[in-house]
N, C-alpha and C positions, 0 to 999 in steps of 0.2 A: 521522516524523510524517506502517487502510488511515486532505504539506503543500504552494502556489501553485495554482491549482486543483490542486495537487499532492496527493499523498496523504499527507498527514499523517495518515494514516489509522490509525485504530485498527482493531482487528480488526473491530469492528462499526461502523466509522465511515466515512467520508467521501470526499468528492471533492476536495478542496482544490486550489487552484492552486499554492500555494507550499508548503505544508507538506504538504500534504496528502498521501490518504485519503485508508492511508487512509483503514499502515496506515496520497499516495498519491497514495493521495491522497492548490467549497468548501462545497457543501451537504452536510449530515450524512447518513450512511447511516441508514436507518431500522432500528430494532431489529427483529429478525426472530425470531419464536419458532418458525418452521418447522423441522421435522426434515428432515435431508438424508440422502439415500442415497448410497452411494459409487458413483462412476463414474470412468471413465478419461478423462483429458484428451487423451491421445495414443494413437496406434495402435501404439505399440511394445510389445514383449513385456514381461512382468513380470520384475523382477529375479530372479535366481536366489537360492536360499536363502543361498548364501555371501556375497552382496552385500547382504543385509538390514541395515538400520540401525534404530537407536532414535533418534528425533528428538523433542526437547522443543520445544513451540511456545507462546510467549506471544501473546496477542491472537488466539487460534485461533477465537474465536466471531465475529470481524469479517468484513468483506467479502472481504478477501484471505485471511485465516486459514482460513475455512471451506473455500475451494476448495483451498488448499494441503494441508490435512488430507486431503481426499478424494484428491488426487493421490498423496500419500505412501502412503495405505492401499491405493489401487488398484495400486500397485507393490510391495505386500507388505511395506512397512516398518512398524515399530511406532511409534505416536505417543503422546506424553504431552502432554496439554493442560494447560498451567500457567495456572491461573485464580484469581481472588480470590473467585469465587462458583461453587461446585459446582452449585447449583440452576440458575443461568443457563446454564452449560455443558451441563447435561443437557437443557435445552429445545432446544438446537441439535443436540446429539449424544446421542440416546437410546441407552440400553443395548441396546434391541432391534435398532436399525439399525447400531449400532457396538459390537458385543460385545467387540472386542479393544482398544478405545480405553481408555487410562488417563487419568482426570481427577484432577489433583492440585491441591488448594488450597494456599495460600501456605506453610503449615507443612510441606508435603511437596515443595516445589519442589527443595530440596536433594537429597533422595533421588532424584528423577526426573532431575535434571540430571547427577548423578554416575553414573547408569546409562545415559547417552545417548552416542551417537556425535557428535551435532550438536545445536545449539540455534538456533532461529529466533526472533528477538525482534521482534514486531509490535505490542506493546502501546502504548496511549496514548489519552487522552481525545479525542473528536472536536473539531476546531477550527472546524467549520462551524456556528457558533452566534453569538449576539450576545455580544460580548466585554466583560464587566464586568471590573474590576480583579481580582476573585477568580477569575473564569473563566480569565483569562489566566495567573494563577499556577498554576491546576490543570492547564491544558494543558501547561505546561512541567514541572510537578512529576510528573505521571503518567508522562511519557516518561522523565524522568531517574531517577525512583525505581525503575521496573521494570527499566530497563537496569542501574542500579547493583546491584540485588539479584542479577540474573543474573551479572554480572561478578564480584561478590564471591564468589558460590558457586563459580564456576569457578576463580577464583584461589586460593581456600582449600582446594580439593580436592587430594588426592594426585595425583601425576602420572599414575598408571595409571588413575585414575578420571575424569580430565578429558575432556570432549568434544574432538574434534580441530578443530572449527570452530564459530565463532559467526557467524551471518548476522543482522545487525541492520539493521532498516529505519530510514531517515531520509527526507528529502523534498527535492524540488527547491526548496522554499522557502529552502533554504540560500543560493541565489544572489541572492535579492532579485528585484525585478521590473524589466522594461525592455521597451520596444517596439522598441529598436534593437540592443541587444547580443545576442550569441550566447554561450551558456554551455556548457562541457563540464567534465569531471572536474577539469581543471586551473585552472578559474576561481576567483576569490576569492569569499568570502562577501559577502552584501549587508549592509545596515545597518538593516534594519527588524526588527520584532518576530519574525516567523517565522524570519528568518535567525538571530537570536539563539537561538531555541529549538533550531534544527537544530544550531548550533555546539555548544551545551552538551550536547545529546543525543548527538552523535557523540563529543564529548570523553570522555564517560562510557564509551562502548563501547571507545574506544581505550585504556582502562586495563586491558583484558584482557591476561593474560600473553602474552609474545611467542611462547610455544610453541604457542599456539592460533591457527589461521588465522582472520583477521577479514575479512569482506566487508560493506561498508556500502552498502546499496542505496538510492540517492536516488530515491524513487518519484515519478512524475509523476501526472497526472490519470488515474485508472483507470476504464476504460469496461467496463460489464457490465450485465446485465439486472436483477440483484437488489440493486443498490446503486451507490454511486459517482456519477459525474457524470450519466450518462444517466437514472438512476432519478429524479433531481431535475430535470434539464433538460427532459425530455419534457413533464410536466404544466405547467411554467412556459412552455415553448415553445408549447403548445397554448393556454394561457390568454391569452397576449399575441399570438396569431396567428402566432407564430414569428418569430425574428429574433435578431440578435446582442445580447449583453449589453453595455451601454455603447456605446463607439465601434465595437466589432468589430475594431479594429486590433490589439488585444492578442494575444499569442501563446498558443497552447493546446498545451502539451506533454503529450501523452496517451500511454496504453498500454492495450492490451486486457488484460482480466483474465487470460486464458489465458497471455499472454506474460509478464506480471509473475510469475505463479506458476511458470512454467517457468524464468524467470531465477533466481528464488530457489532452485528445486530444483537447477538446475545449480550454483549457488553452494554448495549443501550438498555435492554429490557431486564437483565438479571442483576439484582443488587449485590450478588456474590462476586461479580466481576469488578475488581478494583485493584489499583496499583499496577505494577508492570506485568504484562502478559506477552510472551513471545508469540508472534503470529507466524509460526512456521509449522510445517508438517512434522509428525513424530519420527520420520525416517529420512534424515538428510543423507545425501550420497556424495561420493567423489564426482568431480565434474566429468571424469572419463566414463563413469557409469551412466551419468545423465546423458552424455552424448551417444553412448552405445545403445541405450534404450530408445533414444530419439531416432537413431539410425535404423533400428529394427522396425519401428512403427512406420517410418516414411519410406522404408525400403532403400536406404542408402548406406554405403560403407561408412564406418566410423573409426578407421584405424589411422588416418593421416592427421596429425595435430595441426591446429591453426597456430602458426608461429607467433611469438610474443611481439616481434616487430610489426606484424600486420595489425594486431590489436592496438598497439601503441600509436600506430599511424592514424587510427580512427579516433581513439579516445584520449591520446596524450597521457597526462598524469592520472586521469581517471581510470586508466587500464589497470593500475595497481590493485584496485578493488576486485576486479575480475580474476586477476592472476594469482591472488593470494587466498581469498575466501575465508570462511569460518564455519565451524560445526556448532549449530545452535539447537538446543532441545526445548520444546514447549512444556516444561514441567507444570507450570501453573494451569494451562489449559487442560492438561490431563487430570490434574487434581480436581478441577471444577467439573469434570465429566463431559467436556466438550466432545462432540461426536464428529469425526472427520469423514467426509464423503470419500476423500482420496488420500489415504495415509501412505500409499506407495506411488513412486514417481511414474512407473510404467502405466499404472491404471489412470493416472492423471493425464499423461500424454495421449494415451489411446482415446480417452473421453474428449479431450480437446480436439484431436485430429478428426473425430467423427462429427464435430459441430459443422453446420452448414456455412 
């Protein structure tokens, strides 16, 4: 769930503190009809032909999904975009710019997954919206249904046709919110709505056959130029002269878009990446510090808080995720030796604001 300002993120979705998106990622990602060209996120050499993979991706048109597809293609892997709407996928991935990309609507998911080495599951409805009872049902249903479909296809496939790994997104919303507790992969789940969504979401992924390696990436608040937290925070920041949301004491467990994409990519390639892995940077900050750093980078004051009533007017019940937050540490990623490009939020913000 591109879930807690976390990224409960759908591919085209959000910043979320808890679930988030976020697919993360709590403000929703804007739908973007831009066409994207392939570029390389890293300076490494392309994979040799012998190491080429076929990777099927749900939620590929979202904030995280778009960049992951670009990363895979830049390293000469083949990508199948699993979508419910071919027309929407083609708005993001045009045939002219992505001639080798395979776009598969739901009726062709089975064929695509059976021909893949790996599946990355990022699908889910954005959670950064006003939560009516029906919206809350759909937030949960969209994640569980997509995950269930992927798992069923894998489990029903013949052994020689199954992908070797399923990387399934979830969100740090799993842990609930707290100003005082510190969470890692061994922490218990919370007792709020987003925690419930994450538990059921993960439970469905855990039904995959034991012969398939499973990595569950609990994604935090994803920072990037074209979506996620910053895309929504900057206009709000400017509008209110800059400042923390609510008290500013709540924890902001963030990760740069490049780092979460690289973490997912490593989980696809590296057999050591399995089980729950927190997709957050190693140095979470209080939201007041996040806003102060943002203010310094964009040259705006950051002393005037955005009042709670303003946030609630925009997000309704969903504002609780932003106003409470959680401190989440990526112990598993550090144990695995994952290398962060942006371990500190100031460096991440500066890099993002330099992007064209």
